[in-house]
N, C-alpha and C positions, 0 to 999 in steps of 0.2 A: 597887754602883750598879745592877747588873742585877737584883739581888734587890728593890731598891726599885721598879724598873720593873714587875716581875711583881706586886709587892704592890699597886701603883697600879691595874694592870689588873684584878686580882681585886676590889679595892674598887669599881671602876666597874661590874663585872659584877654584884656583889652588890647595889650601890645600884640599878641599873636593874631587877634582878629584884624588889627590894622595892617599887619604884614600879609595876611591871607589875600589871595588873588580875588579881585572883584570882577566877575564876568557879566555884570549888568551892562546893557547897551549904553555906550557913551562913557563908561568908566575906565577908559584906557589910562594906564599909569605912565609916569615918566620913565620908570625902570624898564617897562616893555619897549618903549621907543629907543632908549639908550642902549639896549642890548645889541652887541655887534656880531655875535655868532650864536648858533644853537648850542646849548650846553652839552648835549650828548651826540650831536650829529654835526660835526664841524664843516662838512661839505654841503650842508643844506643851504639853498639859495633863498628859501622862504619856509615858513612853518605856520600851521594853524595853532594859534594860541587858544582859540575856543571855537567849537563847532557844535551847533545845536539844531536838532530837527524835532518838530512836534507835529504829528499827523493825527487827525481826528475827523469825524463826520459831523457836519453841521446842517441844520435845517432852518430855512426861512420861508415865509409864505409866498414870496415871489418866485424863487427858483427851486423850491423843494430841497431835497437832500443833496449836499455837495461833499466832496472829499477835499479836505483842506490840509495843506502842509505849510508850516511856518519854518523858515530857515534863518539862521543867524550865524555869521562868520566874523572872526577876528583873526587877521593874518599879519604876520610879521614879515617884512621884506628886508632881507639882509644885504642884498646887492642888486645890481642892475639885471642880472640873470633871473632874478625873482620877480621882475615887474609883470611877467605874464600872469602871475597869480592875482594881480589886481585888475585883470580884464575878465569880465563875466559875460557868458553867452548862455542865456536861458531859452529853453524850447517849450513852446505851447502846442499841444496836439489838437487837431481839428478832425471831426468826423461828421459830415453832413452839417446839420445845424448846431451840433454840439461842439463846444470850444472851451478849452482851458483858458483861464485868465490869471494874470499876475498883478498883484496889488502891493501897495505900501512899500515900494522900493525906497530905502533910506540908507545913506552911507556917509562916512566921514573918513578923511585921511588925517593922521596925526604925525606931526614932526616936532623936533626940538629946534628952536631958533633962539640963539643967545641964552641958552639954558632954560628957556621957557617952553611949555607944551602949547603948540598951536594946532588948531583943527581947521580943516577945509571941507566944506560940505559938498556932496555930490548934487549938482543942479539938475533940474528936470530936463533942460535942453541938452544934457550930456547922456540922456537915456534914449536909445534908438530902437525902433521896432521895424521889422521887415518880414515880408512873406517869403519863405524859402521854397514852399510848394503848397499845393492846395490842401495838404495834410498837416503842414507845420508852419509856425511863425516863430521868429526869434526876437528876443529882447536882449539888447547888448548895452554894456556900459563899461567904461574904464575909470577907475577911481582917480581923482585929480591930485595934483601936486606931489607926484611920486618922487621919492629920493631913496637912495640906499639908507636903510634904517627906519623907513616909514612903517607905521602900523595902519592898516586899513580895516574898517569895520563896516559891514553892511547887513541888511536884513530885507526880507520880502516874504510875501504870502502867495501861495499858488492854490487856486480853487479849480477843481476839476469835476465835470459832470460824469466822468467815467468811473463810476463807483466801484467797479469790480477790478480795477487796474491800479494796484498799489505800486508806486515806483520802487525800484531797487534801493535798499538802504545801504549807503556807502559808509563803511566803517574805517577804511584805511585809504591813504592817498600817496601820491609820489613825493610828498613832503611830510615831515613828522607832524604829529598832532599832540599838543600838550593836554588838552581836555576835550572830551567828547560826551555829549548828552543826547540820547535819543529816547523819545517817548512816542508810542504808537497805540492809539485807542481804536479797537475794532468792535462794533456792535455785534450782538449775537445773530443779526440777520445775515452776516457774511462769515462763512467758514473758511478762513485762510490758514495755510500751513507755511511756516517759515523754513526756508532752505538755506543753510549756510553754504557759502562758496567752498566746495570741496577741494578746489585747486589752491586755496590759501593755507598757509601754515599757521595762521592766527585764528583762534576761536575765543570769542568773548562770551561770558555768561549773560543770559537774558533773564531778567526778573519778570516773571509772568504772574499777574493777579487778575481775579475776576471781581468786578464791582458793579453796583447798581447805578444806573445813570438816568437822568431826567432830560429828555430832549429839550433843547433851547426853545422857549416860547411854546412848549407843549407840555401836556400833563402826562403823556405816555412815559411809563418807566420801563426800562429794559436792562438786561445785563450786558456788559461789554468786557472784553479781554484787553488788559493793558500790558504792553510789552515795554520794558525799560532797559536801557544799556547805559552805563556810566563808566567810562574808562579814562585813564590818564597815561601819558607818555607812550603813545602808539608810534612805533617806528615807521619810517617811510618805506615804501616799496623799494626794493634794492634793484637798481639798474643792472642788467646783465646783457652780454652779447648773445646773439642768436636766440632771440625770443620772439614769439608771435605778436603779442600785444600785452604790455606789462600790466595794464589795469585788470586783465582777466585773472590775475593772481592776488588781487586785493581782497582783504577780508570784507565781506558784504553779505547781505541777506536778500534773497528773492522770495516773493510772496506768491504762493499758488492758491488760487481760489478753488475750493473743492465743492462748495454748495452755497446756495442762498436759501434763507428761511424767513420770509416776511410774515407778519401777522395775517391770519385768515387766508393764507396762500400755501399751497402744497410746496414741500421742499423740492428745490431743483438742484440736481447734481451736475457739477462741471468737471469732475475728475475725468480725464480723458486719456486715451492712449495716442500714440503718434499717428495712427491711421485716422482717428477722429480729428486731430488737429489738421492733418493734410487735407482731408475731405472738406473741412470747414473753410479753409483758405481757398481751396479750389472752387467751391460753390459761391462763397460770399465775396471772394476777391475778384470775381468776374472772369476767372480762367476759362470756364466753359463757353461763355458767350464770345470772348475775344478769340479763342482758338477756332471757332466756327466761321469766322469772317475770312473771306478770300476774294470777293468780287473786285475789290479795289486794286489788288495786285495781280489778278489772274492773267491778264494779257501780258504784262511785263515779265512775269515768271515763265510763261509758256515760250515767250521769245528767247529768254535767257537759256532755257533748257533745250532749245531746238538742237537735235543731234547729240545731246548728252544722254547716254544710255546707262553707264555704270553708276551704281548707287554712290560709290565714294566720290565720283566726279560731280554728282548732283549735290552732295553735301558741301563739297569745297566751293562750288559755284554759288550756291544759295548763301552760304556763310559769308563769302566775300561781297556778294551783292548787298546784303543787309548792312554790312560794315560801311560800304561806300554810299549807301542810300540814306541811312539815319545816323546822325551824330549823337553821341552820349552827352547829355546836359549836366553831368556830374552828380545827379541825384540818384540815390539808391532806393530800392523798394521792390517788393514782389508784386505789387499792383501796377497795372498799366495806367499811370496817372493821366496821360493824355488820351489813351486809347490807341490801339495799334494803327487804326485807319488815319487818325489825325497825325500821329508821329510819322507815318509813311509819307503823307502829303506835305507836311511841313519840314521833314528832314531832321527832326530833333525829338529826343525822348529820354525817359529815365531807363533804368535797367529793366523794369517790368515791361515797358513799351517795346524795347528793342528785342529782348530775348523771347517774349511771347510772340512777337511778330516772326522771329526766326523759327520758332516752333510751329506756328501756323503754316508758314511757307514749306517747311520740310514735310509736314503732314500732307499738304496739297500735292507735293511731288511724289507721294506714295511711300514715304519713309516712315519708319517707326520712331517718332519723336515725341518726347514728353517734357514738361517743365520739371525742374529740380529746385526745391526750396533749399536755401543756403543761409547760414549765419556768417556774416563777415567776421574777420578776426577781431575788429573793434566791438562787435556785438556780443562776443563771448561764445561759449560752447553750450548749447542747450542741454540741461541736466535733467529736466523733467518736461513732460508734454505741455507745451504752451505755444500759442500763436506768436507771442513776442520773442520766442526763441529763434525765429527766422526773420530776416530783413532784406532778402536778396533772392533773385531767381536767375537760373541759367537754363540751358537746354541740353537734353541728352538725346542721342540717337543710338538705337540698338541695331548694330550692323554686324550680321553674322555671329550673333551671340556676344559681341563685344560692345560695351558701353563707351561711346565717345562723348565727351563733355565739351560744350561750346559756350562761349561768352562773346557776343558780337559787340560789346561795349569797348573791348580792348583791340585797338587796331594792330598791335604787334603780336597778338595771340593766334597761333595756328590751331586747327582742329585738334582737340585733345589737350590743349594748353589753357589753363585758367590764369587770370591775373592773380597776383599775390593776395589781394584782399579777399578773394573767394576760396583760396586753398585752405580751408579750415575744417580739418578732420573729415566730416561726412555730410552729405546732403540727402534730402528726401525726394525721391522720384514719385510723382503723382500720375496715376493712370486715370483714364476717363471713367472707369467703373468705380472709382473711389478708392481703389486699393493703392497702397504706397509701400515703399521699401527704401532702405538705406543704400547709398552708394558712396564709396570712398572718393574724396576730392583730391587726394594726394597722388602725385604721379608715381606709377609703379615701374618706371623705366629710368635708366640712367642717362643723364646728359653728359656731354664730353667737351672739355677744353684741351686741345692738343697743341703744344708749342714745340717748334723746331728751331734750333739756333745752330748755325755754322759759324765758328769764330776762329780768329787767328790773332796772334800778338805781333805787332809791328816792331821794327827796329828801334823806334822811339818809345816802346812800351805802352802803346795804346792798344785797345782791343777793337778790332773791326769785325763786323759780322752781318749776317742776314737772318732776320726773324721771319718765320712763317707760322701763322696760327690758323687753326680750324675750330670753329665753335658750332656745336649742334644743340638742338632741342631748346631747353630752358636757358642754357648759356647764351645761345644766339638771341633768344628773346630778351634776356637781361641786357645784352649789348645794344639791341635796338632801343630798349627803354632808356638806357643811360645816355646814349648819344643822339637821341632824337632831336633834330633841329640844330645840331652843332655844325658850324661850317668847318671847312678843311683846315683853316689856319688855327682856329681854336682847338680843333681836334688834335692837331699836331702838338700843341702846347700841353694838352691834357695827357697825351700819350707819353710825353717826355717827363711828366711829373713823377717824382719818387724813383727815378732810375739813375740818379747820380748826374755827373757831368757828361751828358750825352747829347749827341746831335743825330736826329733821325731824318732820313731823306727817302725819297722814292717810295712813298706810301701807296700801296695798291689794295683795293678792297673789292670783293665780289659778293653778290647776292644780299647786300645789306637791306635793300628795299623789297626783296623777294621773301615775304613772310612764310616761315615754315622751312625754308631752305637753309642748309649749312652756310655759315659765313666763312669766307677765307680772306685772310689779311696777310700782307707781307710788307717789309720795309728793310732798308739798309740802315746801319747805325755805326757810329764811332763813339767809343767810350773812353774818356780820359780818367786817369786815376783808378782804373779797374784792376790794376795789378800793383803789388808792392815789391820793390826791388831792394834786397838787403844783401850787400856783398855780391857774390856770384849767383845768388838764388833769386828766383821769381816766385812769389806767392800770389795766388788768385783763387777766387771762388768761381768754379765753372758755371754755376747756375745764374750768376750775375743778378739781374733784376727780377729773375723768376724765383729766387730763393724765398722761403718763408722765414722772415727775420724775427718774428715775435709770436709768442703763443697768445692767442686771443683770450684764453681762459686764465684769468688771474686769481679768482677767488679760491679759497681753500675748499669750500663746499658750495653746493647749489641745491635749491629746492624746486626750481622750475625745470620743465623739459627743455631740451636743446633743439631748437628749430634750425635745421640746415636748409630749409626751404624746398629742396628737391635732391634726389640722389644724383651724385655727380662724380666724375672721374677727371682729375687734373693730371695730365701727362705732359712732361717736359723731356725732350730729347736734345742733348747737346753733343755736337760733333766738333772735335778739336784736334788740330795737327800740331804736334810739338815743334816749336820753331827751330830752324837750323842753328846749330851751335849749342843746343841745350838737350838735356836728357831728363827723363822723368825720375825724380828722386823719391817721391812718395805721393800717394793718392788715397782718398777715403776708401774704406772697405765697403763692400756690398752688404745690404741687410734687408730683412723683411720683418715688418711689425704688423700685428693685427689686433683687433678688438673682438672678443667673443667669436673667434674663428673667421667670420666673414662680415661682421658688422661694419668694419672699416679695415682697409688694408693699405699699408705704406710699403712701397718697394723702392729701393735705391740700388740700382745695378750699374756697375761701372766695369768696362772692359777695355783692355789695351791690346792693340795689334800693331807691332812695329812702333812707329811714331804717331800712331793714330789712336785717339781715345774717344769712346762713346759712353755717355752717361745717360741713364734713363731714370727719372724720378716719377713715380705715379702715386697719387693720393686718391684712393677710392672710398667714397662715403656712400654706403649702400642704403641709407635710410634718410627719409625726410625729417624724421623726428627721433631723437634719442631720449630715453627716459632719464630722469634726474639721477637714477641709480648708476647710469653709465658715465656720469660726469668725471669721476676720478680717472676712469679709463681713457676718456677723451683728452683730458688734460695731459696725462702721461703720453698719450699717443702723439699729441702736437709737440710736446717737449722733445720727443724723439725726432720728429721732423725738423724742428728748428735747429736742434743740435747737429743733425746730419747735414742739413743744408748750409751750415756755417763752416763746415770743414773745407780746408783749402787743398789745392793741388800745388805741389812744390816742384819746381824745375831747377836744375843746377847746370851751370855752365860746363861744357865739356872742355877739359884741359887738353891742350895740344901735346902730343908726345914729343920726345926729344928728336926723334927721327924726322918728324914733319917740320919741326922748328929749323933743323939744319938744312932741310931741303928748301925751305922758304928763304933762308939766308943766302944759299948758293945761287938762287935766282936773282 
């Protein structure tokens, strides 16, 4: 009897082990391929079934010490929208003669065919390598034989000579993760501190141990710290509207090097403040030498500034000259990769080439100009002093105590306007004496979009009208960005989209190509089905296609800040004459709604004078960024707007009096 009991226990143990997930490479199961949707995230297009990272330091007699990271991924593709997760783009960093290398790329795609599991191997000729700049190379591949339902699995090893630069450890992604294993071994020679991403709402426990280690092929023994994270069922990052860069809110760990301590060598400390970081970049990044160069542009610049005396006119002239002279090659960086002289001669350069050239020219013209280190939105927000916290450079000019920010890589940006990629909290101005300081990159002024519509209802119940719009500051820049290169016919089609059954004619535009100037636009339109006739009444929404029809904020709660990009005021004014034979029966009431007094203000004012109606709706958003704590207020704020914008004006037919009827009959 007892033997049967032990036999049963053994059977159960074996059975459970057989059902347990096997995460060894190549051990993909039929059940994983057959799965049609994620069990807890039905909207997921793909999911990490397994994700593993193992980082350690390795020694060999040829190359000495290397930083090695091994990666392994198993990804489930639920539908065609998930195919992008089967395309891999790996970056190798280069500095002088030092270069990272990627080895051992191996991958398979698994599908079910006629009920059987079939695998397709990633071939070597499907792996491509290309140079993206003199500081980076890319290794790219796409897994073969992709279908909805496929499971792809691949692994590779990255060896780096940059011993003091640990890559950020990614713990969360835009797709859910079923199982995550991370192990990082750091020898006692390197004093790293782990920094969790404080913008994330997820924090995973780290198991930290110290152990003795024997270097490969060496007899030297030393202590190392081992960090391990093992987590299951990590949710995907939640997509939200009005967000700067979603990945900035993922759970992750950044590693800060505080010191190195090698045998028989004094301890060297690397903990720095932001002044140290800025000075290091200024000195080692070549800023000092680049900004002293002027001979190659001297004659051109003096000719350009002939007769230009006012500082603001010099700024504008030099800024536009650089934009016309050197085209951005789409590469970002704070280092002038080509050098400002070569970029000027060849007419092309990265952000460092162009904006350091701009800074040098402004200085030559006697203006107080300095470079500003920036982290683009996709690079995150620097949370501790580190060179990798910055990846971009712009220019600042101190004009009468006011800092004007310039980025000559953006053809549609006026002085004081930065492209969206660079409007990321704050940047670090670097002075020649090594001092530095923070400057806000967010606009502190409001842009304006003003709409005017004069409308009338025709006898056949169409709405005819004239629209006039005026767009200033960042609204004008956004217009130029959106419609750059669009011809008139396509522009007309785009203009008619989402406006109902409308015909637009006589389009006129002013100042579209005059960067920095307000744009003015007008057109005539005829709108069918813009009114509803029920009996003797006419119902219509006076805001027409200018109405806010939907609240962009759907979620019940939010953990991310709300990025509105820039402060803005949307003003719409509608003038309407009640048609002959009708009178106003009802109209919406005026109202004013605000958030925290002046954080945001919505005004809806309607006035009637005789048969003339004037409606003004204004939505003033006074901040570029609203904290997550304001989310409920913003959601309610837009609820009020949508509700008010949906209210109709009702016109009723005027009944003829008996006296007028008799008079008509007698005639």
